[in-house]
GUVOTOR-317617 format. One line per 8 residues: number of its first residue (from 1); their letters; for each residue x, y, z of C-alpha. Coordinates in steps of 0.001 Angstrom, whole numbers, plus 500000, padded with zeros to 6 digits. Each point is the difference from the previous one (the first is absolute). Layout:
N
NUM = a = X/Y/Z  ... $
//
This chain:
1059
1 = mpclppkr = 700141/754384/919104  497896/502045/502457  500860/503617/500596  500446/501394/503484  496816/501083/501750  499487/503687/500696  500159/501497/503437  496597/500150/501637 $
9 = vsrpaarh = 498595/503200/501418  496645/501037/501382  498766/502917/497951  496172/500238/499938  498612/502261/497303  497509/502775/500621  496719/499892/498154  497889/502794/498647 $
17 = psgylpqa = 496498/500136/501580  498463/499006/496685  502232/496964/499807  502870/501318/497896  503548/501062/500808  500380/503701/500867  501493/502404/497503  503574/500916/500892 $
25 = tgpeasty = 500719/503734/500175  502970/502192/500724  503701/499499/499239  499938/496338/500901  497434/499113/497362  502558/499120/497305  502150/498003/502382  497295/498043/501795 $
33 = prktlaqs = 501013/496669/498439  503430/500415/501654  498861/501044/503458  502135/498816/502850  498649/497623/502572  499686/502810/502548  498051/502198/497584  497625/497139/499191 $
41 = isvallag = 499310/499305/503645  499320/503688/500624  497523/500200/497139  498218/496878/501236  499727/501255/503543  498655/503372/498909  497470/498506/497633  498878/497289/502442 $
49 = laawpsvs = 500086/496263/499820  496632/499705/498217  498734/498475/496778  502416/497576/498296  500581/496960/502133  503315/500142/501742  501823/497216/501714  502984/500309/502279 $
57 = gaviydep = 503073/499299/497918  498166/500529/496689  501915/501568/497134  498865/502783/497733  501770/499751/496629  500118/503335/498242  501706/498985/496750  498271/498335/497022 $
65 = itgvannd = 500100/496283/499365  501660/499625/496593  500453/496254/499646  503734/500586/499504  501846/498261/502810  503201/502011/499711  498005/503177/500390  497649/499044/502843 $
73 = rpggtggy = 502189/497817/502260  501988/501197/502999  503120/501718/498763  498548/500060/496482  500420/502683/497383  496704/501590/501034  501432/500912/503375  496773/499007/501703 $
81 = dpayalte = 499748/500588/503733  498276/497895/501022  500641/497567/497198  497782/497037/499128  500505/496428/501164  500424/498086/496741  500190/496318/499135  500190/498577/496500 $
89 = idgvlhyt = 498170/496674/499606  499679/498326/496595  500560/503268/498206  497418/501894/502057  501188/502852/502198  498174/499696/503344  499584/503087/502150  499332/498913/503564 $
97 = fangdsva = 497968/502231/502306  499325/499596/503677  496727/500660/501757  499016/503663/499614  502651/500917/497425  499064/502533/497361  501279/501538/496804  499230/503722/500145 $
105 = legtgtdv = 501274/502434/497410  499324/503682/499980  501399/502742/497804  499471/502647/497355  501889/498473/497138  498457/499394/496627  498864/496542/501060  499770/498440/503438 $
113 = lavslsta = 499912/496213/499700  500061/497752/503063  500550/496833/497953  501623/500720/496633  500693/496931/497853  501031/499799/496365  501270/497500/497505  503398/500493/501622 $
121 = sapvaldt = 498623/498735/503278  500113/496424/501143  496750/498235/500804  499084/501251/503436  498157/498563/502998  498995/502137/502951  499680/497691/503004  498073/501525/502877 $
129 = ggsqplsi = 500313/498791/503574  497829/499963/503098  496419/501132/500450  500325/503491/498538  499673/500590/496252  502924/501362/498057  499342/503681/499404  501228/501521/496736 $
137 = savrkqsg = 499459/503709/499371  501083/502664/497567  499237/503632/500763  500887/502726/497528  499829/503396/501629  498844/503079/498182  502787/501057/497661  498382/502218/497376 $
145 = vwglaigi = 500850/497602/497179  498268/496928/498644  501040/496694/501507  499033/496501/501148  499508/498332/503362  499841/496204/499652  499921/497419/502755  501126/497080/497814 $
153 = ddagtalt = 501258/500569/496459  500973/496900/498027  501135/500601/496431  500734/496539/498737  501051/497556/502678  498372/497646/502495  498992/501056/503480  498439/497920/502750 $
161 = vngdstik = 498756/501382/503298  499754/497209/502554  497777/501063/502863  497616/502814/500741  500865/503417/498643  498779/503585/499810  501046/502167/497057  499473/503758/499989 $
169 = aqaddssa = 500747/502703/497478  499512/503718/500515  500802/502856/497624  499355/503444/501409  500236/502078/496807  496729/501035/498397  499707/501267/496471  500382/503508/501381 $
177 = tgggvaig = 503475/499160/501369  501339/497863/497176  497843/496908/500341  500675/496523/501227  498968/496374/499775  499604/497572/502886  500021/496279/499155  499844/497268/502597 $
185 = vratsgan = 501332/497171/497805  501189/500381/496414  500972/497060/497758  501322/500639/496472  502073/498350/497284  498935/496459/500800  500487/500209/503767  498641/497178/502137 $
193 = ivfngtts = 498969/500888/503566  498517/497589/502537  498601/500962/503416  499676/497083/502406  497975/501308/502924  497628/502777/500869  500786/503085/497952  498958/503606/500519 $
201 = idaftpgk = 500733/502638/497358  499478/503718/500563  500622/502760/497433  499346/503664/500719  500686/503216/498110  498341/503241/498911  501300/498988/496567  499336/496615/498363 $
209 = aqgiftsg = 499771/496777/502014  499986/496311/499147  499901/497264/502582  501351/497511/497470  501440/500683/496540  501018/497297/497512  501110/500056/496375  502218/498198/497539 $
217 = gstitfng = 498715/496479/500592  500768/500075/503711  498364/497807/502639  499048/500677/503592  498556/497257/502199  498552/500527/503467  499750/496837/502081  497997/501248/502931 $
225 = pthilaqs = 497534/502715/500911  500741/503308/498292  498939/503535/500873  500644/502893/497610  499276/503655/500667  500815/502691/497447  499257/503692/500502  500763/502891/497659 $
233 = retlegvy = 498676/503184/498468  500999/499224/496423  499358/496750/498104  499581/497149/502464  500192/496237/499662  499822/497546/502853  501329/497302/497647  501342/500722/496509 $
241 = nsnlstii = 500904/496968/497869  501087/500491/496399  501883/498808/496956  499534/496216/500252  500793/499942/503711  498394/497724/502571  498854/500618/503566  498740/497118/502128 $
249 = fngdttvl = 498444/500460/503439  499808/496649/501821  497989/501107/503010  497414/502525/501032  500805/503367/498481  499023/503569/500812  500651/502842/497571  499148/503571/500987 $
257 = ahsiwpsd = 500519/502903/497606  499101/503199/501856  500459/503280/498216  500945/503252/501716  497775/502919/499103  500146/501423/497389  501082/496930/498110  500384/498494/496554 $
265 = nahgiynd = 498875/496506/498949  499981/497107/502482  500268/496287/499274  499788/497227/502536  501471/497508/497537  501151/500941/496491  500928/496884/498000  501347/501788/496944 $
273 = nvgsrltv = 500815/498644/496541  498950/496804/498260  501573/496908/501508  500624/501444/503439  498760/497576/502643  498734/500638/503494  498656/497235/502243  498599/500086/503527 $
281 = ngnltles = 499794/496536/501549  497990/501066/503021  497598/502704/501033  500392/503517/498646  499025/503253/501701  500475/503003/497740  499223/503678/500399  500673/502830/497578 $
289 = iaqgstaf = 499156/503570/500935  500660/502956/497710  499733/503523/501365  499808/501846/496701  499989/497745/496945  499195/496492/498789  500136/496924/502232  500287/496349/499000 $
297 = girnqgil = 499750/497089/502375  501599/497709/497438  501121/501069/496534  501032/496966/498000  501521/499575/496549  501623/496645/500597  498936/496863/501837  498650/500364/503531 $
305 = tvtgdstv = 498781/497200/502289  498661/500059/503565  499222/496655/501623  498575/501196/503346  497275/502378/501088  500475/503661/499168  498817/503431/501054  500577/502981/497730 $
313 = nvssprsa = 499150/503543/501120  500511/502943/497627  499261/503684/500485  500638/503070/497862  498439/503412/499422  500306/499248/496267  500069/496719/498097  500102/496847/502129 $
321 = fgvanthw = 500293/496347/498991  499822/496895/502151  501780/497371/497882  500818/500702/496370  501512/498275/496980  501469/502735/497783  501422/497953/497123  498264/497654/497604 $
329 = rarmnwdg = 502420/497213/500894  499570/500463/503752  498858/497025/502083  498576/500054/503514  498958/497005/502125  498384/500062/503466  499528/496672/501781  498687/501302/503341 $
337 = dlqitvrg = 497306/502445/500999  500465/503610/498905  498486/503081/501612  500401/503328/498209  499092/503477/501240  500478/503003/497710  499333/503673/500704  500502/502484/497170 $
345 = gsyvpfgn = 499398/503655/499270  498328/502093/497318  503026/500942/497859  501050/496789/498251  502620/500774/497340  501406/496471/500107  496624/498288/499713  496785/499402/501895 $
353 = psgisndr = 500333/498274/503379  499503/496245/499956  500298/497002/502279  501383/497723/497280  501473/501370/496790  500957/497656/497180  499930/502743/497455  502428/498881/497320 $
361 = tpgaqmdy = 499115/498126/496839  500287/497478/498666  500471/497328/502576  500937/501330/503433  499048/497152/502352  498690/499846/503565  498966/496888/501934  498317/500115/503400 $
369 = ngavsadv = 499680/496653/501762  498631/501168/503371  497472/502482/501296  500235/503555/498699  498525/503046/501698  500482/503517/498626  498714/503286/501407  500614/502945/497675 $
377 = lsaavtyg = 498979/503614/500660  501027/503178/498215  498749/503411/498937  500201/499068/496314  498725/497329/497628  500830/496822/501916  500636/496383/499008  499954/496811/502011 $
385 = itntgdir = 501790/498360/497067  501226/501519/496774  501188/497339/497592  501185/499589/496435  501748/496671/500566  498860/496791/501644  498886/499721/503648  498905/496727/501524 $
393 = fnstsdpv = 498439/499513/503440  500466/496257/500187  498745/498965/503432  496574/498419/500318  500109/500175/503805  501367/503493/500675  497853/503094/499341  500866/503002/497872 $
401 = sftvastc = 498709/503345/501243  500343/503560/498679  498689/503172/501601  500448/503017/497749  498942/503568/500767  500632/503581/498937  499354/503282/501797  499948/501889/496688 $
409 = stcdvygf = 496443/501121/499246  500237/499289/496248  502448/497090/499887  499156/496453/498993  501125/496943/501951  500814/496592/498561  500207/496656/501702  501728/498308/497055 $
417 = rnlgsisv = 501078/502276/497141  501012/497391/497484  501537/500213/496558  501562/496540/500189  498940/496809/501742  498835/499456/503602  498693/496738/501433  498644/499333/503502 $
425 = agdlnitt = 499556/496370/500997  498423/500494/503448  498125/502580/502065  500021/503596/498778  498741/503104/501765  500249/503454/498407  498688/503099/501769  500134/503328/498166 $
433 = spsgtgna = 499250/503389/501576  500170/503077/497780  499067/503440/501226  497597/502470/498404  499375/499243/496340  502792/497452/499586  499147/496636/498470  500645/496652/501654 $
441 = yslwsvpl = 501261/497110/497873  500553/496614/501573  501262/498317/496815  501169/502066/497013  501384/498010/497071  500937/502054/496940  502611/498711/497501  502943/501732/498407 $
449 = dtqnasit = 500407/500007/496230  502464/497113/500400  498312/497455/502261  496755/498775/501499  498982/500899/503545  498298/497405/502194  498867/499556/503591  498782/496614/501219 $
457 = vnqngghs = 498703/499349/503517  498896/496774/501739  499800/497946/496861  499972/496717/501909  497312/501234/502388  499429/499782/503718  501619/503277/501046  498633/503269/501299 $
465 = vqldghiv = 500123/502868/497514  498978/503447/501246  500381/502838/497522  499084/503564/500890  500182/502057/496806  499142/499860/496330  501419/497506/497509  501383/501477/496776 $
473 = tatsdngs = 501286/498322/496841  500978/501400/496625  501720/499219/496718  503308/501505/498954  500070/503240/498048  501101/498104/496900  497175/497506/500464  502312/497001/500008 $
481 = flgsvdvn = 500075/499077/503674  497347/499218/502570  499550/500903/503645  498084/497425/502037  498776/499265/503513  498797/496551/501030  498729/499629/503591  498206/497129/501681 $
489 = fdtansfl = 497902/501066/503021  498884/496755/501620  499906/500392/503786  497291/501543/502162  502249/502880/501114  501187/500872/496499  498776/503140/498266  500619/502603/497349 $
497 = aglaggwq = 499050/503514/501085  500243/501814/496693  499130/499914/496329  501628/498414/496945  500873/502198/497048  502487/501252/497452  502622/502737/499997  499677/503494/498608 $
505 = sstaysig = 503480/501147/499023  500860/503487/498868  499126/499001/496439  497380/497232/500025  497907/497516/501962  500842/496303/499828  498982/496803/501752  501739/496685/500541 $
513 = rttlafsn = 498573/496883/501601  498506/499698/503472  498988/496537/501179  498287/499790/503389  498327/497038/501702  498020/500137/503266  498832/496957/501973  499568/498618/503527 $
521 = garwipqg = 498715/503266/501439  502586/502282/498382  498607/503432/499154  500394/502690/497375  499199/503328/501673  499712/502673/497281  501232/503463/500959  498350/503249/498956 $
529 = tgtmstdf = 496565/501573/499697  497385/500331/497284  500700/497774/497015  503322/498180/500281  501368/498780/496683  502493/497198/499603  502020/498662/497094  501303/496419/500138 $
537 = gsgsltlg = 501683/500255/496604  500514/496530/498565  499696/498426/503452  497183/498450/501972  497967/500125/503198  498939/496807/501756  497653/499792/503000  498788/496830/501691 $
545 = dagmidma = 499957/497886/503136  499027/502979/502215  502336/502430/498255  498231/503338/499890  499796/503571/498823  499443/501991/503188  498508/503424/499299  499362/500777/503678 $
553 = sywgtfap = 503340/499777/501783  501444/503037/498211  497982/502173/502363  500988/498184/503181  498222/497592/502298  496214/500034/499936  498548/499255/503412  496922/501218/501833 $
561 = ssipshsy = 502209/502032/502295  501862/501629/497136  498660/500524/496499  502732/501805/498058  499123/502739/497556  499543/498384/496624  498526/500306/496555  498899/497494/497398 $
569 = rtllinst = 502484/499140/497268  500293/498248/496672  502922/497749/499090  500562/499656/496257  502066/496914/499207  501268/500526/496491  502886/499672/497591  501447/501753/496961 $
577 = kgatvsln = 501689/496785/498850  497372/497309/500454  500288/498576/503526  498006/497037/501291  497899/499545/503128  499248/496678/501698  497422/499906/502793  500156/496530/501456 $
585 = ddarfrll = 497621/498475/502520  499721/502040/503202  501509/503134/498520  498816/502769/502311  499100/503679/499942  499717/502029/503198  498102/503249/499550  498286/502921/501704 $
593 = sditgasg = 496367/500698/499245  497080/502256/500796  496955/498004/498953  497425/502395/501475  501619/503268/498932  500887/501214/503469  502847/502010/498435  497614/501615/497546 $
601 = tvtadkiv = 500400/497444/497217  499389/496285/499710  503513/498865/499105  502854/497573/500617  503594/499387/499030  500312/498646/496508  502493/497800/498160  500044/500263/496220 $
609 = fgsgitgf = 501891/497783/497567  500779/502180/496996  500115/499432/496278  503795/499573/500096  499540/496679/501801  500085/497697/496994  499773/496740/501914  497502/499498/502837 $
617 = satgtqgi = 498903/496888/501873  497851/499651/503105  499595/496486/501326  498249/498771/503120  498397/502537/502328  501237/503502/500727  499405/501325/503510  498891/503492/500986 $
625 = siaydpvl = 500416/501462/503469  498954/503391/501293  502428/501460/502530  497589/502755/500934  496635/501453/499068  498256/502743/502003  497051/497662/500425  502111/497949/502413 $
633 = ddvswvna = 499910/502845/502511  496298/500644/499390  498136/498203/502777  496505/500796/498723  499625/496456/498642  500674/498393/503384  496990/498364/501597  498959/496674/501447 $
641 = stissgtt = 499177/498599/496597  503334/500857/498386  501908/498641/502980  498108/496749/499683  499897/499614/496234  502505/502455/498548  499159/502510/497320  501055/501239/496610 $
649 = iqaaspit = 500416/503713/499401  499401/500555/496331  502013/502468/497949  497965/502902/498702  500982/498707/496562  502429/497306/498794  503588/501274/499975  502603/498803/497510 $
657 = ivdaraaa = 503096/499134/502019  502021/497843/497559  499751/500727/496284  501636/497922/497244  497872/501153/497066  502939/501563/498140  502501/497179/500562  500940/497319/497472 $
665 = ggtatfaa = 498303/501804/497175  496697/500040/501866  499895/496252/500572  501063/499868/503636  497494/498481/502431  499825/498795/503586  498870/496520/500962  498774/500711/503534 $
673 = atglaraw = 500335/502445/502872  499177/499859/503685  499974/502281/502996  502624/499365/502655  499203/500207/503697  502106/502667/501597  501983/498700/502963  500875/503115/501946 $
681 = sgtyennl = 501030/499053/503517  497628/497084/499439  497105/502269/499055  499158/503593/499245  498677/501891/502996  497960/503160/500242  498550/501412/503218  497100/497579/500203 $
689 = vsfsyapq = 501008/496725/498383  503019/498113/498774  499436/498022/496847  501482/498413/496934  499058/501385/496647  500663/499412/496341  499225/501867/496813  497173/498736/497865 $
697 = vslsadgr = 501411/499709/496500  498880/498700/496638  501164/499905/496400  498514/502219/497379  497832/498307/497406  502905/499805/497536  502425/498732/502678  502458/502811/499350 $
705 = rilltgiv = 499456/501955/503205  499742/499249/503698  497232/501994/501700  499580/500942/503640  496307/499850/500904  500028/500133/503794  501587/498929/503259  498924/496839/501788 $
713 = igsggsva = 499987/500197/503789  500569/496650/501687  497325/498278/502041  499961/498948/503611  501409/496648/498935  503692/499232/499666  502449/501168/497414  503514/498751/499288 $
721 = tladngae = 502525/502750/499452  503700/499978/499392  502011/500816/503053  502848/502014/498506  500381/503708/499195  496775/500796/498266  499991/496934/497797  496833/498922/498282 $
729 = gsvssavg = 497563/497083/499942  497158/499641/497517  496319/500322/500857  497354/497836/498401  496838/501565/501398  498667/502474/502513  499302/497241/502471  502145/497093/500996 $
737 = tvatgenv = 503723/499518/499665  502781/501602/498053  502557/497908/498167  503664/500743/500496  503028/500407/497821  503197/498010/500357  500960/501211/503456  498740/498380/503186 $
745 = avavaamr = 496586/501333/500987  498387/500620/503352  496297/500137/500770  498596/503253/501365  496475/501330/500443  498774/501584/496828  498189/502685/501963  499766/500799/503651 $
753 = paetvlta = 499783/503135/502141  503007/502282/499874  502449/500248/502858  498326/503226/501125  496762/498110/500584  501581/496900/501488  502153/501966/502437  496952/501978/501115 $
761 = adaadslv = 498168/496717/500635  502958/498598/501931  500195/503202/502017  496351/499668/501000  500385/496290/500753  503000/500561/502282  498123/502702/501908  497021/497674/500562 $
769 = nlwsqdgq = 502384/497284/501199  501626/502362/502483  496624/501108/501346  498771/496394/500283  503147/498969/501829  499520/502729/502587  496377/498907/500551  501007/496465/500922 $
777 = asaqhart = 502175/501365/502815  497473/502481/501437  498341/497691/502555  503157/498544/501483  500767/502763/502507  496514/500057/501499  499827/496199/500102  503265/499753/501897 $
785 = qlrssdae = 499060/502715/502501  496553/498585/500803  501496/496628/500882  502940/501282/502025  498344/501531/503109  496729/500336/501889  500748/503376/501607  498510/503317/498978 $
793 = dtavwvrg = 502586/502381/498568  500794/502692/497471  502831/499391/497591  501978/501426/497120  501792/497802/497526  502175/500028/496865  500522/497285/497392  502553/499610/497189 $
801 = dageldak = 499405/497934/496873  502305/498817/497189  499717/497407/497289  500342/498970/496376  497314/499147/497446  500108/498379/496551  497136/499991/497529  499285/498615/496558 $
809 = taysrdhs = 497762/502000/497684  498532/499629/496539  502123/499663/496839  502509/497803/501859  501273/502961/501986  500998/500213/503634  501126/502575/502507  501395/500088/503513 $
817 = qryngvta = 499949/502494/502835  501400/500548/503446  498179/501979/502646  500492/501404/503475  497713/501998/502238  499270/501355/503433  496617/500093/501754  499237/501637/503348 $
825 = gadrrftr = 496824/499894/502100  498315/500280/503334  497183/498011/501648  497982/499610/503191  499209/496589/501486  497043/499240/502247  499155/496948/502102  496612/498814/501279 $
833 = dgassavg = 498683/496699/501298  503216/498171/499059  500034/501304/496431  502060/502795/498453  499439/502390/497125  502071/502669/498284  499574/503007/497742  502894/501608/498121 $
841 = vsfgqtrs = 501190/502220/497207  503061/499654/497735  501907/501980/497391  502668/498607/497712  501971/500394/496832  501572/497353/497779  502451/500581/497154  501003/497597/497296 $
849 = nanyeqgk = 502368/499793/497027  498781/497887/497103  501954/498663/497043  498027/499553/496763  500958/498419/496684  501293/503277/498569  499915/502392/502946  499367/500582/503667 $
857 = gelsettl = 497467/501488/502401  500118/501924/503248  496887/499072/502005  498521/501357/503204  496956/499241/502171  498792/502300/502761  497353/498423/502282  497722/501154/502833 $
865 = glysgwaa = 498296/497153/501876  497500/499248/502792  499666/496653/501723  498273/498317/502918  499953/496572/501495  498425/497725/502609  501426/496928/501727  498526/497656/502602 $
873 = dggpyvvl = 502199/499041/502906  502352/497412/498487  497470/499284/497264  498872/501273/496618  500696/503457/498610  498778/502235/497175  501848/502941/498397  498242/502536/497764 $
881 = gadasmle = 501677/502821/498133  499796/502513/497191  502583/502169/498277  500285/502529/497214  503090/500366/497838  501461/502268/497343  501973/498019/497439  502586/501474/497658 $
889 = nrytards = 502473/498651/497420  502451/502148/498062  501280/497742/497242  502420/500309/497093  501060/497678/497194  501406/499854/496488  498369/498217/497128  501672/497691/497512 $
897 = vgrhiagk = 501425/502888/497997  501147/502075/502935  497182/502506/500416  499562/501293/503534  496756/499096/501772  498873/501597/503248  496748/500186/501932  498555/500736/503423 $
905 = yrtpaarv = 497245/497748/501273  498116/501252/503078  496736/498693/501474  498241/499480/503378  499003/496639/501452  498030/498758/503004  499674/496706/501782  498152/498224/502834 $
913 = yadsgypf = 501144/496792/501602  499095/497473/502658  502131/497370/501686  499066/497355/502596  501398/496995/501789  499290/497451/502732  502933/498602/501979  500044/496510/501447 $
921 = rfsegyyi = 502443/500034/502865  502084/497161/501355  502409/499513/502840  503260/501908/500249  498566/502883/497996  499533/498244/496663  496997/500816/497862  498432/499428/496594 $
929 = epqlglsv = 497916/502782/498532  497821/499685/496885  499557/503404/498307  497778/501658/497412  500469/503365/498332  498461/502127/497281  501155/503225/498406  497918/501969/497463 $
937 = gairgseh = 501364/503089/498270  499319/502353/497118  502308/502123/497845  498457/503002/498320  500374/500358/496239  502558/502544/498803  501619/501411/496924  503269/501663/499041 $
945 = ttrngvki = 501912/500921/496837  503499/498723/499342  502822/502224/498869  499631/498762/496422  496327/500959/499881  498176/496753/500701  496951/500273/502227  499788/497150/502512 $
953 = eqdgqvns = 496656/499277/501659  499510/497392/502713  496595/498781/501067  499212/499726/503666  500264/496529/501455  498827/498091/503069  502156/497193/501377  499786/497693/502957 $
961 = varagvev = 502214/497460/501696  498646/497215/502219  502308/498166/502349  499618/496709/501862  502900/498828/502062  501284/498436/503143  502550/501327/502461  502063/497839/502291 $
969 = grtlqglg = 501849/501658/502858  501070/500145/503590  499588/502767/502562  502919/500695/502297  500002/501640/503421  502448/500425/502832  502389/502388/501753  497942/503039/499033 $
977 = vngglyar = 500079/499061/496305  497054/498732/497979  499599/499228/496313  499734/497201/497528  501168/498294/496831  497795/498832/497147  499825/498661/496457  497031/500593/497733 $
985 = asalrymg = 499002/498409/496695  497091/501376/497975  498156/499319/496807  499086/503150/498061  497218/500616/497537  500239/503078/497745  496761/501323/498507  498856/503086/498160 $
993 = ddleieas = 500633/502121/496932  502964/499661/497724  501930/503133/499147  498430/501800/497018  502115/502541/498111  499087/502012/496944  502627/501956/498022  499014/502555/497389 $
1001 = qdgatvip = 501540/502594/497716  498680/501953/497028  496677/498175/500080  501534/496507/500098  499611/497664/502961  501856/496967/501316  498776/497809/502846  502881/497735/501021 $
1009 = dtadrngt = 499601/496605/501548  500760/499894/503720  500752/497210/502417  497164/497970/501522  500286/500505/503758  497103/497684/500971  501191/496777/501516  501656/498434/502992 $
1017 = gsefvlgg = 503224/500434/501896  501674/499252/503280  501897/501675/502805  502477/498748/502594  500984/502078/503032  502454/499686/502874  499755/502510/502843  500312/500818/503625 $
1025 = digfglts = 499356/502694/502609  501513/500851/503331  499009/502458/502726  502074/501755/502669  497620/501638/502379  498206/502754/498095  502006/499549/496813  499713/497196/497509 $
1033 = lyleasea = 501607/499020/496712  498931/497719/497190  501688/498649/496850  498510/498109/497110  501482/498535/496781  497927/498607/497144  499732/498929/496418  496933/499611/497824 $
1041 = tgvdtkrn = 498792/499063/496548  497091/501312/497990  498672/499798/496463  503212/500554/498034  501356/501986/502943  502476/499099/502670  501111/501647/503199  503568/498747/500138 $
1049 = wavqaglr = 500487/501252/503512  498516/502478/502447  500950/501169/503461  497949/501946/502576  501380/501316/503248  497989/501974/502584  500420/501817/503304  497135/500816/502413 $
1057 = hsw = 500012/502015/503184  496958/500165/502280  499023/501693/503218 $
//
């Protein structure tokens, strides 16, 4: 039968600025739970109505919920005021709360428990009402003795919270004043707690804090989003689950464990003891920050499962661990994506920092079924993974990535430090960054004296594997167990940047088994200088199908704009346990060489297969590519003949670059070798020419060595090169075509002038085009003026020009430019016997901006001109003129590898021209006028040197343009206004010298092809003029075509004033 409801009062609680109840002080501290209504209202008013949500009519309950009806009900033995509204339904005691109600306990007793249930309690349900969550808080004030503050404490019964809730626990005693523990929710002795709704748990103390604590086979289930914040100075756990208990989060979950400096250990989640279970069915956000000692994101000894995506952030000035199994029977399963960030210090008494720790043997298990990303940094020896159990990355579609670094100058870093078993089914990326003399290990697989150690990666193929760091294997100290690494590199972006070897312990050196396979463009990039020794143990190395050993990339990117400092190295591929080597067809070696001894010695990188390689096979053809040789930047071999036919630069003496004489007991041989054309932005480019090249290689007489005898420079024909990231094709001869590998190939010129030369030619061409364009417009002003009046006068005039030009040049290039200019002049007109003549002078400047294939130009033309003309009355006319110009082009560009090109081209030019016409007039002012014109000009030869040291010389040239056209128009007169409208169509004939450019440097010369500008074109013009007394205006718009040139549009507008 339901109990009577309590009286309802409005008593909002004050909140500490940090989010916790204030500490009671003074005489009233011990009696606060029994404050009168008036006292409570006074405290609330003084403290303000902030923080905890308050609702008019809400009740603040200040006595604990015990689950004993006779104690908690109105008029019960507990004497509660206010008492709780209770209803018993099917044996469950329901506590009913209205919107905004709260349970808030505060005191200094030994323990302050807001909800305190035991085996003597009935099953309890807390039913919240309205939009506000039920707030439950326990605040233990500083008392000087040890004690507990617990929001919900269930010691053996069932509790259900129906609706949203916030649970807070605060214990103000530090160890200096007796100590205290703050626990948000504690379940012991088989308790069963269920939260139905959004739940927020907050535990704070300078002592020890736990957001959640379970033991004794208890169960807590959260059905809804959950947020947990725990803060303390002593040991800290956001979630602590132990002793066969179970915690289930059905919803997105956030766990924050934030220590208060100076602090003890911090755990985000601690799933303690074998058989304890913790499950997150949703996304997990976890953060663990220690301010003085060790930090764990997750420390697991039981069974832990997360089905959603997770983020784990861990920070400590000492030891720090992202997720860790710390018992050999621990199990961890992650179905979603996992991102781990770990920051550790230099003092690591609890162990070296790691992203994933599975460091209990035998048999601790971890399964990752989504993407995994770990970023680990410390000031000590640092691990991405440390493992003695079994770790499986099962996804073939989600990548696994580890970034591991140390700021310690002598500390090693490990991607995978493995003493158990690790398998990766899909993509794997490991980046290691030690400081100073520290070593970098991507995969380290060394067994214990009780079990084998193995790492397998991409065994089914088709996934990117990028390993930055050495690979190490070993055998156990007792010699009974084997450490192994088996990696398949079979995509074009896969690589190993490191060496393969054994492990030198404090007592002895040992080696296990390393098995590596490279294909489809995957690369092995050995690290180190001088002679680099490897030990594959009882394993194997397989190269084929464009898999390669890349000796060049260790130094960086080799490009004409940036040649990194480098030396020549030897890679010794060997074994102390009889490894095997298989070089299949199209196995590749990329090297550096110096075939002419520019560095002081004729030398090259070298790959040696040692006597420890007991099995050796080389089938098909092995390919050799040279990433860089100083001869590539030597332009002395460049001349007309080499551009046309190619050339071969012979090595001063044959250089052994691959040596298998010691392998397979001295029986190893090669079947065939070929040079591979280097595809470097299509071709290699020095200052004068861009070209493809390939090493000239041969086998020694006994077939046991591959020799480098020279470098073949491609001809002026075509060469096919692979279009991706410095891939290779194979060259068959110095002239002709180059065969490709498996990737799609594109055809490029084997040799042609470099961008420096081609841009200089385009710069000269665009300047000639600008000058020619101005010449075609020179006669128009005089022609218009001679036909417009028969009176003697003196005049001044100004003309504006603007337009756009396009041009095609050699090597399938093109450029465009826009121009604008202003010209001013003065003339005197005479009349005699019905005819008129004029003499004038002009001065103008035109500027243009040109866009080239790889750059731009800023052009200018400054012109001084003289002209004269004669016209019969209403009949024929002739215009004669001459001008002199100074042409300039400041141009810049970048070549195919990013080098800056700049030059200044400056030269004078002169021109003479004649223009004539004969109008046939008709009624109403219409006329038809056939016209002829001729312009002849010369540009003086010039030379300049580009910023990158190439001398550019241009020969002088003479050009002419002949024009034959017809103009149709009408003259207009009346009301003091005279003028006319016209349309003109012309056929153009271009004649004269083509542009001739010569580029030279260090005794070498290149003469590039240039466009043929001899041919025909056309022009179409629309225009008109109008006069108002002594002032007249004219406007003309046109377009024209030439030999691979086009004037897209042009506009002229002029103003003339006479007196």
